[in-house]
N, C-alpha and C positions, 0 to 999 in steps of 0.2 A: 504493500500500500504506500509506504513512504517513498519508494523509488519513483512514484508517479508525480510527486510534487514538483512543479516547475521552479526554476530559479527566478526569483523576483528581479524585474528589470527596473525597479523604482527604489529610490533612496528611502530607507526606513527611518523612523525617529532616532535621535541619538541615544546611545546606551548610557547608563549612569556612569559617572566618573568616580575614580578612587574607591573601587569596591572593597579593597583591603582584605580579600579572602572571604568576606561574608556572602551570604546568599542574597541574590536579587530576585524579588518577587515580580514577575511580569504578568500584568492583567490584560486579558482579552475580552472586550465587551461583546454584547449581544446585538441583535437585529435593530438597526436604526439608531443605536446608542453611540456614545463616544467615550474616550478615556476618562472624562469628567465623572462618570458614574462611580468610579472607584476611589474618589478623593477621600471619603471618610474611612473606608477600610484601610487604605494605605497609611493614613495618619494614625489609625488605631493599632497598628502592629507594634508589639512590644519586644519582639525578639532582638537581642543585642546584635549590632552590626548589620542588620537586615536593611536593604534598600529596596525601593519599589519603583516600578515604571508602568504606567498605563498608556498604551498606545491607542491611536485612532486607526481603525482598519481602513483599507482603501474604500473611498466613496463616502466615508463618514467623518463627522467632526471637522477638524481643520484640513482634512484631506478629501473634502466633498467634491473637488474637481478631478479626482483620480479617474483616468480613462478606462480602468478595468483591464481584463475581465474580472468578474466577481464570483467565480466558482469557489467552492470550499478549498480546492487545491491551490488556487491562486492566492486566496486569503492566507492560507497556511504558509505559502512561500514567502509572503511579506513578513510573517512572524519569524520564520527561519532566518531571514536576512537580519532581523534585529538581534536574534540570539547569537548570530555569528560575531557580533560586535561586543558581546559581553564576556569579559574574562573572569567569570565566577560561576559557581553552581547556580542553577535557576529553579525556582518553584514557579511553574507555569499554571496560571489560573484562568479558566475560561467559563463564561456564563452563557447559557442559552445557545444561540447560534455559535458563540465563541467557543463552546465546549468541543465540538468536533474539529474546529479549526485548531485549537490548542492540542488536541490529541494527535492530529496529523503532524504538527510541528514537533511534538515530543517524540513521536516515533522516528522522525527523521534525525533527531539530535539526542539519542538516548544517553550518551556520555555526559552531556552538559545539563540536561533536564533531570534534576535530582528527584523531582516529584511533580505530580500532576493533580490539580484540584479542579473538579468540575462542579459548577454551581447551577442548579436548575437546568440540567443539560438536555439539549435537543439530541436525540439519538443519531449516531453516525449514519444509520440507514434511512434517516428522514422521518418526518411526521406523516406524510401522505394524507393530508387533510382533504376532505371533499372539495370540489371546485368552488362551490358557493361560499365555503369557509375561507379557503386560502385567498380567494379574490379580495376579501376584506383586508388582508395583509398586503396584497400586491398593489392595491390601488386605494389607499386611505384618503387621498386628496390632500389639500393644503389648508383645511379648516382646523385651527388649533383645538377647538372643542371636540371635534371628532377624535383627534389623537388623544386628548385627555380622557375621553370616555373609554377608548380602547385600553389605555394603560390601567385605568381604574378597575376594569373588569378582571384584570389578572393580578391585582395586588390587594392586600388587605390593610397595609399600614403605610402607604406613601403620604408624606406630608406635602404641603403645597410647594415647598422649595424643591424637593426631589421630583415631584411631578413636573414642575416647570423645566427642570434640567432635561428630563426625558422628552418632553414635547419640543423643546428648542432643538434638541439633537435630531429628532425625527424630521422636523421641517427643513433642515439643512440638506437632507439627502434628496438627490435628483430623482424624479419619478421613474426613470428607466433603471436606476440603480436599486430603488425600492423593489421593483419587480424582479430583478436579477437576484438580489439577496434572498427574497422570499422563496423564489424557486430553488435556490441552492440548499436552504435548510429543509424545505418541505420535501424535495425529491431525495435528498441525501445521496449516499454513494451505494449503488447497487452491488459493488464489489466489496463492501465493508465485511471484514472477517468476523466470524462468531466470537473470536477472542482477539482483543486488541493487540496491535503490533508494538505497543508500548508496555514494557514489563516492569517498570519501576513502581515505587509507592504511589498509591492513588487514594484521594479523598473525594467522596461524592456528597455534596450538600444539597438538600431540597428544602423548599418552603412548605411548612405544614398546611398553608392555605392556598397553595398554588393550584388553580383549576386547569392549568394548561399542561404543564409537565408534572404530573402527579406521581405519587410514590409507586403506584402500580406500573405506570409506563417506565419509570426509571429502573425498577426492579427487573422488568422483563426485557428491556431493550438496551440498557446502559450498564447497570451493575453486573449483570451476568457476563459481560465481556471483560471484566477485570477481576479475576480470582484474587481473593484476599483484600479487596479494596475496603477501606474504612468508610463508613457512612454515618451521617448525622442529619437530623431534621431541625430546621430553624423555626421555632415556635413564633407565632405572630407575624409571619411573613408569607407573601405570595411568590410571584415570579421574580421579584427583584430584592432578595434578602440583603444584598449589599447596599441598597438604599433604604430599605425598610428597617433592617436590624444590623447596621454595619458593625456595631460593637461585638455582636455574636459571631458574625462571619470572621472578623479579625481574630477573635479568641480561638476559633477552630483552626484557623491558619497558623497561629502561633503554636498551638498544641501539635499540629502536624509537623511543623518545622522542628519542634523540640524532641519528637519521638522518631517517627519514621525516617525523616531526612537526616537527622544526626546519626542514627544507627547505620545508615547506608554509607556514610563517609569513611 
């Protein structure tokens, strides 16, 4: 699977400077989001010497003018280009659509990626929503209230500041990119193996109130692909626990860094 990831032709965001041997936590956001969604989690990490970096995927955030393509493989290639510039062990964290992207990158860089954390993960094989459902994601339009309503449906504890961050990110993405990204995570990869090509430590976090990527789906289509993965549920959170309960997500990442990743070194 990892051998099919193309090399990125575009300049990735700069890697953190002066890592000093500590772990770098690299955050990969989900559909229509940006690196801003990770601010509170990054600030909440308490592991000594840890540094964090939240990138904008192609077509999103400050990279809204990216020409594409926008397949899972091409998004993963962009993350790989970033990883190649980091001279330190990496904990790679991917949320929703960013989960399969992060997994592809981790499988391509197994020596560098010391651990993989998947938050409310879209399955690598895709969601395969009915046409009338996926079309709502493919063509949400440019009305901020429509985007706010869509976000609220999948969350249980988004405050207005977090909701504004999500809506502002959504509205920056070009319509053709919205369609391409929606198709990428909905269709998934037909060739996705039953067991992941990444064999390092894995943490899977779900939101207790997530109506979209629920525990049943994660157990059947994600967790089963990672034998020995650690799992946890974030209470009081829906599809965006990193915005709804950032302190809880940071605590789980700190615990993962302190146990599984330390033992691997």
